[in-house]
C-alpha positions as CSV (number, residue, x, y, z in Angstrom):
1,X,0.3,0.1,-0.4
2,X,3.1,2.5,0.6
3,X,4.7,4.2,-2.2
4,X,8.5,3.9,-2.7
5,X,8.5,7.5,-3.7
6,X,7.9,10.8,-1.4
7,X,5.1,12.8,-1.9
8,X,6.2,16.4,-2.6
9,X,4.0,19.2,-2.1
10,X,3.6,21.4,-5.0
11,X,5.0,24.5,-4.4
12,X,4.0,26.3,-8.1
13,X,0.1,25.4,-7.1
14,X,0.0,26.4,-4.0
15,X,1.9,29.8,-5.2
16,X,-0.7,30.2,-8.2
17,X,-3.6,29.6,-6.0
18,X,-2.7,31.6,-3.1
19,X,-1.6,34.6,-4.9
20,X,-5.4,34.7,-7.2
21,X,-6.8,34.2,-3.9
22,X,-5.5,36.9,-2.7
23,X,-6.1,39.2,-5.6
24,X,-9.7,38.0,-5.0
25,X,-10.0,38.6,-1.8
26,X,-8.6,42.5,-2.1
27,X,-10.9,43.2,-4.6
28,X,-13.9,42.2,-2.9
29,X,-12.3,44.0,0.0
30,X,-12.3,47.2,-2.2
31,X,-16.2,46.9,-3.0
32,X,-16.7,46.5,0.4
33,X,-15.3,50.0,1.7
34,X,-16.3,51.2,-1.3
35,X,-20.0,50.2,-0.2
36,X,-19.2,51.4,3.6
37,X,-18.9,54.7,2.6
38,X,-21.6,55.0,0.5
39,X,-23.7,54.5,2.9
40,X,-22.5,56.8,5.0
41,X,-22.8,60.0,2.4
42,X,-25.9,58.6,1.7
43,X,-26.8,58.8,5.9
44,X,-25.4,62.2,6.4
45,X,-27.5,63.4,3.6
46,X,-30.7,62.0,4.8
47,X,-30.8,62.2,8.6
48,X,-34.1,61.2,9.9
């Protein structure tokens, strides 16, 4: 049941996945921050 060769982590795959997920997360964070800014400005314009 055991293999004769060592299993190595795929470094390039890990780096690419980390880069892509970081890019997507940063874009989402920017949109979320802009959404929060818009909500604050909307509250300032129309106080109840």
